[in-house]
ZADO-1210 file (C-alpha; in nm, 4 decimals, padded with zeros to 6 digits):
<atoms>
<atom x="09.8025" y="10.9406" z="08.8060" code="MET" pos="1"/>
<atom x="09.7253" y="11.3078" z="08.8208" code="ARG" pos="2"/>
<atom x="09.5305" y="11.2723" z="09.1444" code="SER" pos="3"/>
<atom x="09.8318" y="11.0944" z="09.2988" code="CYS" pos="4"/>
<atom x="10.0960" y="11.3427" z="09.1895" code="SER" pos="5"/>
<atom x="09.9213" y="11.6724" z="09.2073" code="HIS" pos="6"/>
<atom x="09.9222" y="11.7055" z="09.5898" code="PRO" pos="7"/>
<atom x="10.2993" y="11.6405" z="09.5764" code="LEU" pos="8"/>
<atom x="10.3524" y="11.8809" z="09.2867" code="THR" pos="9"/>
<atom x="10.5561" y="11.6126" z="09.1279" code="HIS" pos="10"/>
<atom x="10.5535" y="11.4363" z="08.8010" code="HIS" pos="11"/>
<atom x="10.6423" y="11.0915" z="08.6566" code="ALA" pos="12"/>
<atom x="10.7394" y="10.9723" z="08.3131" code="ARG" pos="13"/>
<atom x="10.4671" y="10.7307" z="08.2054" code="VAL" pos="14"/>
<atom x="10.5096" y="10.4792" z="07.9267" code="GLU" pos="15"/>
<atom x="10.2065" y="10.3031" z="07.7989" code="GLN" pos="16"/>
<atom x="10.2224" y="09.9733" z="07.6117" code="GLN" pos="17"/>
<atom x="09.9548" y="09.7369" z="07.4980" code="GLN" pos="18"/>
<atom x="09.9321" y="09.5424" z="07.8221" code="ASP" pos="19"/>
<atom x="10.1428" y="09.7390" z="08.0698" code="ALA" pos="20"/>
<atom x="10.2100" y="10.0909" z="08.2076" code="VAL" pos="21"/>
<atom x="10.5552" y="10.1849" z="08.3362" code="THR" pos="22"/>
<atom x="10.6115" y="10.4743" z="08.5689" code="PHE" pos="23"/>
<atom x="10.9646" y="10.6281" z="08.6023" code="GLU" pos="24"/>
<atom x="11.0130" y="10.8551" z="08.9096" code="LEU" pos="25"/>
<atom x="11.2993" y="11.0641" z="09.0049" code="TRP" pos="26"/>
<atom x="11.3680" y="11.4238" z="09.1181" code="THR" pos="27"/>
<atom x="11.5204" y="11.5916" z="08.8073" code="HIS" pos="28"/>
<atom x="11.6752" y="11.8879" z="09.0004" code="SER" pos="29"/>
<atom x="11.8698" y="11.6458" z="09.2266" code="LEU" pos="30"/>
<atom x="11.9261" y="11.3776" z="08.9585" code="ASP" pos="31"/>
<atom x="11.8230" y="11.1031" z="09.2086" code="ARG" pos="32"/>
<atom x="11.5275" y="10.9264" z="09.3697" code="VAL" pos="33"/>
<atom x="11.4032" y="11.1156" z="09.6701" code="THR" pos="34"/>
<atom x="11.1442" y="11.0434" z="09.9479" code="ASP" pos="35"/>
<atom x="10.8869" y="11.2388" z="09.7458" code="MET" pos="36"/>
<atom x="10.9406" y="10.9972" z="09.4557" code="ASP" pos="37"/>
<atom x="10.9003" y="10.6960" z="09.6909" code="VAL" pos="38"/>
<atom x="10.5746" y="10.8543" z="09.8282" code="GLU" pos="39"/>
<atom x="10.4449" y="10.9105" z="09.4688" code="LEU" pos="40"/>
<atom x="10.5254" y="10.5485" z="09.3915" code="ALA" pos="41"/>
<atom x="10.3249" y="10.4323" z="09.6952" code="ARG" pos="42"/>
<atom x="10.0303" y="10.6436" z="09.5901" code="ARG" pos="43"/>
<atom x="10.0430" y="10.4988" z="09.2356" code="ILE" pos="44"/>
<atom x="10.0615" y="10.1449" z="09.3699" code="ASP" pos="45"/>
<atom x="09.7600" y="10.2125" z="09.6051" code="ALA" pos="46"/>
<atom x="09.5578" y="10.3629" z="09.3189" code="ALA" pos="47"/>
<atom x="09.6387" y="10.0632" z="09.0922" code="ILE" pos="48"/>
<atom x="09.5469" y="09.8237" z="09.3721" code="ALA" pos="49"/>
<atom x="09.2155" y="09.9988" z="09.4257" code="ALA" pos="50"/>
<atom x="09.1348" y="09.9543" z="09.0545" code="LEU" pos="51"/>
<atom x="09.2338" y="09.5888" z="09.0421" code="GLY" pos="52"/>
<atom x="09.3945" y="09.4244" z="08.7432" code="SER" pos="53"/>
<atom x="09.0863" y="09.4885" z="08.5258" code="SER" pos="54"/>
<atom x="09.1015" y="09.8642" z="08.5683" code="GLY" pos="55"/>
</atoms>
């Protein structure tokens, strides 16, 4: 997660559960989802896909 968000200088709320992780992304200063949030979501998805479901 850090490697995905660091280049964007952006952060996500991460909630870990026993069998799932949830990411909540939005730009706090604008109180909405921005293109930067969407890009971070894409990077997170790509990192998870690279690990596979057993990661």
